[in-house]
N, C-alpha and C positions, 0 to 999 in steps of 0.2 A: 703604186696605188692607182687603180683604174676604176672608173665609174661602172656601175652595173645598170642594166635597163630599168631596174626598179627604182622609183623615186616617189616619195609621199608628200613633197612640198605642194601645198594647195595652189600655189601660183606656178608660173612657168620659169624654172631656173635657167633656161637656155635663151630667154627672151632678151634682146637688147634693151627694151623698155624697162624690164625688171632689173637688169644690171645697172642702168642709170638711176633708177629709183633707190636701189640699195646703197649706191655710192653716197647719195645725199642723206639717206637715213642713217648710215654709219656715223657721218659727221654730226648730224643733229643730235643723235642719241648720246654720243660721247661728250658733247658739250653740255647737254642737260644733266649728265651724270657727274660733271665736274672733272672729267678726264677719263682716260681708258682704264685706269686702275683704281678707281674710287673704291674704298672699302678694304684695300690691301695695305696693311701697315708697313711691313718690312719688304718694300719692293726691291731693294738692291740685292737681297739674298736670292732672288729668283734667277735661276740659270736656264731652265728648260720650261717653255710655256707653249701651250697648245690652245688653238681656237677651233672649236667644232662648229661646222656650218658657217664657215668664214665668209661666204659670199665674195665680194670683190676685194676683201682683205683690209678694209679700213682700220679695224680695231688692231689687228696684228701689226700693221705698219706703224701705227701710232705707238704701240708698245715697243717695237723694235727700235724706234727712234729714241724713246725715253730711256730704254735700258740697252745700251749698245753692247754690254757684256753678256747679255742673255741671248739664247737661241730661241727664236719664235717660229712656230710652225702653225699653219692653218690648213684645214681640209674642207672640201665641199664637193657635192656630187656633180656640179656643173663645170665642165672643162673650160667653158668661156669665162666663168668667174675666176677660176684658178689661173688661167693664162693671163688675164688682166692683172690679177694681184701680183704675179711674178714679174710682169713688165714694170709695174709700179715700184716694186722692190729694187729693180735694177736702175730705173731712172732716178729714184730717190737715194741711190747708193747706200742701200741697207743690206749688206751681205749676210746679216744675222736673221733675215726673214725669208722663209720659203713656204711654198704652198703646193698642195697635191690634191689629186682627185680621190675621194673616198665616200662611200655611202655610210653615214653615221647610224643608220638603222641596222646595219650588220655589226658583228663583233669588230671592235676597233683594231686596226692592224698596227698595233704598237705593243712592245714588250711591257710586262708588268713593271710598275714603279719607275716610269720613264720621265714624269713631269712634276715640277713644283707647283704649277698652276694649270688647271684646266678651265677654260672659259667657254661659255656659250651664250648667245643672245638670240631671243626671238625664235625659239624652236616650237612655239605653240602651234604653228601652222606647218610643222615638219614632222613631228613625232605624234603618232596616234596614241591614244591613252594606254593601250596595252604595251607600247614600246618603251614608255618612260621608265619602269622599274629595271628593265634589262639595260637600257642606256645608262642609267645612273650607276648600276653595278659595274659596267664597263669603265665609266669615268673613274670610279673608285679603284678598280684594278690597276689602271695605268698611272694613278697618282702615287707619288712617294709618301711614306709615312710622314705626317706633318704637313703634307701638301694641301693646297686650297682648291676647292671646287666653287666656281662663281657662275651663277645662272641669273640672267636678266630677262624678265618676261613682263607683259602688260598686265597690270592689275585691272585696268579698264582702258578702253581705247580713248574715250573722251566724254565729257559732258559739254554740250555746246548749246548755243542759242538758236540753232536751226533744227526744226523738227525733221526736215528732210535728211540732213547729215546724220542725226541720231538714228533715224530709221535705217538708213543705208548701212551704217557702220555698227551700231550697237545691237540692232535687232537682226538684220539680214546676215551680217558676217558671223556673228557669234552663233546664230541659229544654224547657219550652213556648216560651220566647223563642228558643232555639236552633233548634227545629223550625220556627218560623214566620219565620226569617230575620233574627234580631237577633243582634248581637255576633259576635265572631271566635273564640269558643271552639272548639277542635278536637273536643270531645266533649260539649258541652252541660252541663258540670259547673261552669261559672262564668259570670259575666255576659260575660266576654270583651271588655271595652272598654279598661280602664285600661292593659293591657300593650301595646296597639298605638298609643295616642295619642302618646307621645313620638316614636316613629319617624315617624308621619304628619306631625307638626309639623316635624320636622327636614327631611323631604323637601320640604316647602313653603318651606324656607329660614329657619325660625324660629331665633332665637338664644336663648341662656340658658334652655333648656328645663328647668324644675324641677318636681319632684313634692313635694307636701305631703300628709301623711297625717292623717286625722281619725278617731280611734277614737270610737265611740258606744256607751257601755254602757247597756243597757236592762234590767238585772237588776231584780228586785223591789225596790221602794223608791227607785229612782233617778228623776231628773227626766224622763228620756226614756221611762220605762216606759209611761206612759199613751198617748203618741203612737204608740209602736211596737205596742202592743196594738191600737190602732185601725187601724194600717196592716195588720196581719195579718188582722184581721176584714174590713175593707173590700176589700182587694186580693184575698184568697182568694175572697170571695163574687163579685166581679166576673169573675174568670177561671175560675170553676168550669166554665162551658160549654166553654171552650177546653180545659181539662184533659181533660174527658170526650171531646170530639170528637177530640182527638189520641191518645186511647187511653192516656193516662198514668195514669188511674184510672177505676174503674167509678163510675157515677153513685151507686149505693147506698153506696159506700165513702167518698165525699167528705165528707158531713156528719159522720159519726163521727170522721174524721181532723181536720177543722176544730175540732170540739168538744173533742177531746183536746188539740189545740194551745192553744186558748184557756184550757182548764182548767189546763194546765201553766203557762201564763204567770201565772195567778192564785196559784200556790204561793209561799209565802214564801221558798223556797230556789231559785226560778227564777233562773238566771244567763245572761247573754247579752252579747256584745260584737260589734258590727259595725264595718266600716271603710270610710270614704269616702276618695277620693284626688282632689286637685286638680292638674291639669297646667297650668302657666303657661308661655307662650312669648312672645317679643318679635319682632314683624315687623321685619326689617332696616330701618335708616334709609335705605339706598340699595338699590333693587331694580331688576331688569331688566324687571319687568312694568309695566303701565300703571296699576296702582293706586297 
Protein backbone atom coordinates (compact mmCIF):
# COMPACT_ATOMS: atom_id res chain seq x y z
CA UNK A 1 0.00 0.00 0.00
CA UNK A 2 1.77 3.13 -1.18
CA UNK A 3 0.63 6.71 -1.20
CA UNK A 4 -0.20 8.44 -4.44
CA UNK A 5 0.69 12.08 -5.16
CA UNK A 6 -3.02 12.93 -5.00
CA UNK A 7 -4.34 14.02 -1.61
CA UNK A 8 -7.44 16.01 -0.69
CA UNK A 9 -6.90 16.69 3.01
CA UNK A 10 -7.40 20.42 3.43
CA UNK A 11 -4.51 20.53 5.93
CA UNK A 12 -0.95 19.24 5.43
CA UNK A 13 -0.79 15.50 6.26
CA UNK A 14 3.01 15.54 6.06
CA UNK A 15 3.54 18.38 8.55
CA UNK A 16 5.15 17.63 11.95
CA UNK A 17 2.82 20.24 13.49
CA UNK A 18 -0.19 18.43 12.06
CA UNK A 19 1.12 15.10 13.37
CA UNK A 20 1.41 16.55 16.87
CA UNK A 21 -2.03 18.13 16.65
CA UNK A 22 -3.68 14.87 15.58
CA UNK A 23 -2.01 12.91 18.39
CA UNK A 24 -3.66 15.22 20.93
CA UNK A 25 -6.95 15.31 19.02
CA UNK A 26 -7.18 11.50 18.94
CA UNK A 27 -6.87 11.32 22.70
CA UNK A 28 -9.29 14.18 23.36
CA UNK A 29 -11.94 12.79 21.03
CA UNK A 30 -11.81 9.23 22.38
CA UNK A 31 -12.17 10.56 25.92
CA UNK A 32 -15.15 12.71 24.92
CA UNK A 33 -16.79 9.72 23.24
CA UNK A 34 -16.43 7.54 26.33
CA UNK A 35 -13.81 5.27 24.78
CA UNK A 36 -12.75 4.20 21.29
CA UNK A 37 -15.63 1.77 20.75
CA UNK A 38 -18.56 3.75 22.12
CA UNK A 39 -21.77 2.59 20.46
CA UNK A 40 -20.47 -0.92 19.70
CA UNK A 41 -22.39 -3.41 21.85
CA UNK A 42 -20.72 -6.78 21.11
CA UNK A 43 -17.08 -5.71 21.09
CA UNK A 44 -15.55 -9.12 21.87
CA UNK A 45 -16.97 -10.60 18.64
CA UNK A 46 -14.88 -8.21 16.54
CA UNK A 47 -11.95 -10.00 14.91
CA UNK A 48 -10.90 -7.77 12.01
CA UNK A 49 -11.10 -3.98 12.40
CA UNK A 50 -10.10 -1.20 10.01
CA UNK A 51 -9.53 2.50 10.67
CA UNK A 52 -9.65 4.68 7.55
CA UNK A 53 -7.68 7.92 7.60
CA UNK A 54 -5.99 6.71 10.77
CA UNK A 55 -3.51 9.59 11.14
CA UNK A 56 -0.95 8.80 13.87
CA UNK A 57 -2.93 5.72 14.90
CA UNK A 58 -4.35 6.69 18.28
CA UNK A 59 -7.78 5.13 17.78
CA UNK A 60 -6.43 1.88 16.34
CA UNK A 61 -3.87 1.49 19.12
CA UNK A 62 -6.53 2.03 21.77
CA UNK A 63 -8.72 -0.63 20.15
CA UNK A 64 -5.82 -3.07 19.78
CA UNK A 65 -5.08 -2.70 23.50
CA UNK A 66 -8.75 -3.16 24.45
CA UNK A 67 -9.24 -6.17 22.14
CA UNK A 68 -6.01 -8.21 22.13
CA UNK A 69 -7.64 -11.05 20.15
CA UNK A 70 -8.65 -8.74 17.29
CA UNK A 71 -6.50 -7.69 14.33
CA UNK A 72 -6.59 -3.91 13.91
CA UNK A 73 -5.42 -2.22 10.72
CA UNK A 74 -5.18 1.48 9.93
CA UNK A 75 -4.45 3.29 6.68
CA UNK A 76 -3.54 6.89 5.89
CA UNK A 77 -2.08 8.78 2.93
CA UNK A 78 0.80 10.17 5.02
CA UNK A 79 3.89 7.97 5.33
CA UNK A 80 5.01 10.02 8.34
CA UNK A 81 1.74 9.33 10.15
CA UNK A 82 1.86 5.62 9.32
CA UNK A 83 5.51 5.24 10.37
CA UNK A 84 4.76 6.96 13.66
CA UNK A 85 1.76 4.67 14.28
CA UNK A 86 3.79 1.52 13.58
CA UNK A 87 6.55 2.65 15.96
CA UNK A 88 3.95 3.26 18.66
CA UNK A 89 2.51 -0.22 18.07
CA UNK A 90 5.97 -1.72 18.59
CA UNK A 91 6.83 0.32 21.68
CA UNK A 92 3.41 -0.42 23.23
CA UNK A 93 3.87 -4.14 22.40
CA UNK A 94 0.70 -4.39 20.35
CA UNK A 95 1.45 -7.01 17.66
CA UNK A 96 -2.24 -7.02 16.68
CA UNK A 97 -2.03 -3.44 15.35
CA UNK A 98 -0.54 -2.54 11.95
CA UNK A 99 -0.66 0.52 9.72
CA UNK A 100 -0.11 1.12 6.01
CA UNK A 101 -0.16 3.87 3.41
CA UNK A 102 -3.32 4.14 1.29
CA UNK A 103 -5.31 6.87 -0.42
CA UNK A 104 -8.88 6.37 0.82
CA UNK A 105 -10.26 8.48 -2.05
CA UNK A 106 -9.28 5.59 -4.37
CA UNK A 107 -10.90 2.13 -4.36
CA UNK A 108 -9.88 0.51 -1.08
CA UNK A 109 -7.17 -2.11 -1.54
CA UNK A 110 -8.89 -4.81 0.51
CA UNK A 111 -10.88 -7.88 -0.54
CA UNK A 112 -14.65 -7.89 -0.15
CA UNK A 113 -16.06 -8.93 3.23
CA UNK A 114 -12.74 -8.50 5.08
CA UNK A 115 -13.78 -6.62 8.25
CA UNK A 116 -16.24 -6.80 11.13
CA UNK A 117 -15.90 -3.07 11.83
CA UNK A 118 -14.86 -0.19 9.60
CA UNK A 119 -14.22 3.04 11.49
CA UNK A 120 -13.47 6.56 10.29
CA UNK A 121 -13.27 9.86 12.14
CA UNK A 122 -13.12 13.45 10.92
CA UNK A 123 -13.16 12.89 7.17
CA UNK A 124 -15.12 16.11 6.63
CA UNK A 125 -11.88 17.80 5.52
CA UNK A 126 -10.61 14.80 3.55
CA UNK A 127 -13.46 13.68 1.30
CA UNK A 128 -15.00 16.13 -1.14
CA UNK A 129 -18.75 15.91 -1.51
CA UNK A 130 -18.67 13.85 -4.72
CA UNK A 131 -16.36 11.29 -3.05
CA UNK A 132 -18.66 10.36 -0.16
CA UNK A 133 -21.06 8.01 -2.03
CA UNK A 134 -18.18 6.07 -3.62
CA UNK A 135 -16.28 5.94 -0.32
CA UNK A 136 -19.31 4.60 1.56
CA UNK A 137 -19.93 1.99 -1.13
CA UNK A 138 -16.32 0.85 -0.75
CA UNK A 139 -16.73 0.64 3.03
CA UNK A 140 -19.82 -1.50 2.48
CA UNK A 141 -17.98 -3.77 0.05
CA UNK A 142 -15.18 -4.59 2.48
CA UNK A 143 -17.52 -5.15 5.43
CA UNK A 144 -18.73 -8.64 6.23
CA UNK A 145 -22.49 -9.19 6.36
CA UNK A 146 -23.55 -8.09 9.84
CA UNK A 147 -20.51 -5.83 10.13
CA UNK A 148 -20.55 -2.29 11.47
CA UNK A 149 -19.72 0.99 9.79
CA UNK A 150 -18.91 3.70 12.33
CA UNK A 151 -18.39 7.33 11.24
CA UNK A 152 -17.66 10.26 13.56
CA UNK A 153 -17.91 13.83 12.28
CA UNK A 154 -18.47 17.31 13.73
CA UNK A 155 -22.06 18.49 13.97
CA UNK A 156 -20.68 21.94 14.76
CA UNK A 157 -17.19 23.03 15.68
CA UNK A 158 -18.26 25.10 18.65
CA UNK A 159 -20.39 27.78 20.18
CA UNK A 160 -18.08 30.05 22.13
CA UNK A 161 -18.09 33.31 24.08
CA UNK A 162 -15.53 34.81 21.67
CA UNK A 163 -16.67 36.61 18.54
CA UNK A 164 -13.17 36.23 17.10
CA UNK A 165 -13.08 32.45 17.66
CA UNK A 166 -16.57 32.11 16.18
CA UNK A 167 -15.56 34.10 13.09
CA UNK A 168 -12.33 32.20 12.63
CA UNK A 169 -13.78 28.72 13.02
CA UNK A 170 -17.50 28.72 12.37
CA UNK A 171 -17.54 31.17 9.47
CA UNK A 172 -14.15 31.12 7.80
CA UNK A 173 -13.40 27.40 8.08
CA UNK A 174 -16.87 26.22 7.13
CA UNK A 175 -17.03 28.74 4.29
CA UNK A 176 -13.59 27.68 3.06
CA UNK A 177 -14.56 24.02 3.11
CA UNK A 178 -17.83 24.72 1.32
CA UNK A 179 -16.21 26.85 -1.38
CA UNK A 180 -13.56 24.20 -2.06
CA UNK A 181 -16.05 21.35 -2.44
CA UNK A 182 -16.40 19.74 0.98
CA UNK A 183 -19.63 18.85 2.76
CA UNK A 184 -23.28 19.12 1.81
CA UNK A 185 -24.20 22.41 3.46
CA UNK A 186 -26.58 24.47 1.29
CA UNK A 187 -24.95 27.75 2.33
CA UNK A 188 -21.52 27.01 3.82
CA UNK A 189 -22.57 27.82 7.37
CA UNK A 190 -22.04 24.31 8.70
CA UNK A 191 -19.74 21.37 8.03
CA UNK A 192 -22.67 19.74 6.23
CA UNK A 193 -21.81 16.09 6.88
CA UNK A 194 -23.69 14.65 9.85
CA UNK A 195 -27.18 15.37 8.53
CA UNK A 196 -26.66 13.38 5.31
CA UNK A 197 -24.86 10.30 6.65
CA UNK A 198 -27.90 8.43 8.06
CA UNK A 199 -29.70 8.68 4.71
CA UNK A 200 -26.58 7.63 2.81
CA UNK A 201 -26.27 4.51 4.97
CA UNK A 202 -29.95 3.59 4.64
CA UNK A 203 -29.74 3.89 0.85
CA UNK A 204 -26.91 1.36 0.95
CA UNK A 205 -29.13 -1.01 2.91
CA UNK A 206 -27.73 -0.51 6.38
CA UNK A 207 -29.96 -1.47 9.28
CA UNK A 208 -30.20 -0.16 12.84
CA UNK A 209 -28.70 3.21 11.87
CA UNK A 210 -28.04 5.10 15.11
CA UNK A 211 -26.66 8.50 16.09
CA UNK A 212 -24.57 9.12 19.21
CA UNK A 213 -23.73 12.67 20.27
CA UNK A 214 -20.54 13.69 22.07
CA UNK A 215 -20.38 17.20 23.54
CA UNK A 216 -16.87 18.58 24.07
CA UNK A 217 -16.53 21.47 26.48
CA UNK A 218 -13.30 23.41 26.12
CA UNK A 219 -14.02 26.36 28.36
CA UNK A 220 -11.18 27.85 30.38
CA UNK A 221 -9.95 25.39 33.00
CA UNK A 222 -11.40 22.23 31.37
CA UNK A 223 -9.40 19.19 30.33
CA UNK A 224 -9.97 19.83 26.61
CA UNK A 225 -9.04 23.51 26.64
CA UNK A 226 -5.32 23.10 25.84
CA UNK A 227 -5.97 20.70 22.96
CA UNK A 228 -8.55 22.99 21.40
CA UNK A 229 -6.34 26.05 21.86
CA UNK A 230 -3.67 24.16 19.94
CA UNK A 231 -6.26 23.19 17.32
CA UNK A 232 -7.27 26.79 16.76
CA UNK A 233 -3.66 27.95 16.56
CA UNK A 234 -2.37 25.24 14.20
CA UNK A 235 -5.43 24.89 11.94
CA UNK A 236 -5.89 28.61 11.40
CA UNK A 237 -2.21 29.08 10.59
CA UNK A 238 -2.28 26.22 8.06
CA UNK A 239 -5.36 27.49 6.24
CA UNK A 240 -4.49 31.20 6.24
CA UNK A 241 -3.35 31.12 2.57
CA UNK A 242 -6.60 29.39 1.60
CA UNK A 243 -8.70 31.98 3.42
CA UNK A 244 -6.90 34.80 1.65
CA UNK A 245 -6.98 33.15 -1.79
CA UNK A 246 -10.73 32.56 -1.49
CA UNK A 247 -11.31 36.19 -0.60
CA UNK A 248 -12.73 35.35 2.82
CA UNK A 249 -10.37 37.75 4.57
CA UNK A 250 -7.65 40.21 3.62
CA UNK A 251 -4.10 39.12 4.32
CA UNK A 252 -3.47 42.07 6.68
CA UNK A 253 -6.64 41.30 8.64
CA UNK A 254 -5.92 37.65 9.36
CA UNK A 255 -3.15 37.89 11.96
CA UNK A 256 -5.05 40.39 14.16
CA UNK A 257 -8.14 38.14 14.03
CA UNK A 258 -6.12 35.07 14.97
CA UNK A 259 -4.43 36.96 17.82
CA UNK A 260 -7.79 38.16 19.16
CA UNK A 261 -9.15 34.61 19.04
CA UNK A 262 -6.18 33.14 20.90
CA UNK A 263 -6.20 36.00 23.41
CA UNK A 264 -9.91 35.42 24.08
CA UNK A 265 -9.27 31.74 24.69
CA UNK A 266 -6.74 32.68 27.40
CA UNK A 267 -9.39 34.59 29.36
CA UNK A 268 -10.60 33.01 32.59
CA UNK A 269 -14.21 33.51 31.50
CA UNK A 270 -13.82 31.91 28.06
CA UNK A 271 -16.67 29.44 27.48
CA UNK A 272 -17.03 26.96 24.63
CA UNK A 273 -18.86 23.74 23.76
CA UNK A 274 -18.57 21.76 20.54
CA UNK A 275 -20.35 18.62 19.44
CA UNK A 276 -19.32 15.49 17.57
CA UNK A 277 -21.74 12.89 16.25
CA UNK A 278 -21.13 9.21 15.57
CA UNK A 279 -23.30 7.46 12.99
CA UNK A 280 -23.33 3.64 13.31
CA UNK A 281 -24.98 1.25 10.88
CA UNK A 282 -25.10 -2.53 10.43
CA UNK A 283 -24.61 -4.14 7.04
CA UNK A 284 -27.44 -6.63 6.50
CA UNK A 285 -26.57 -10.24 7.18
CA UNK A 286 -28.11 -11.21 3.85
CA UNK A 287 -27.43 -8.95 0.86
CA UNK A 288 -27.94 -9.08 -2.88
CA UNK A 289 -24.47 -7.79 -3.66
CA UNK A 290 -21.32 -9.78 -4.08
CA UNK A 291 -19.76 -8.51 -0.85
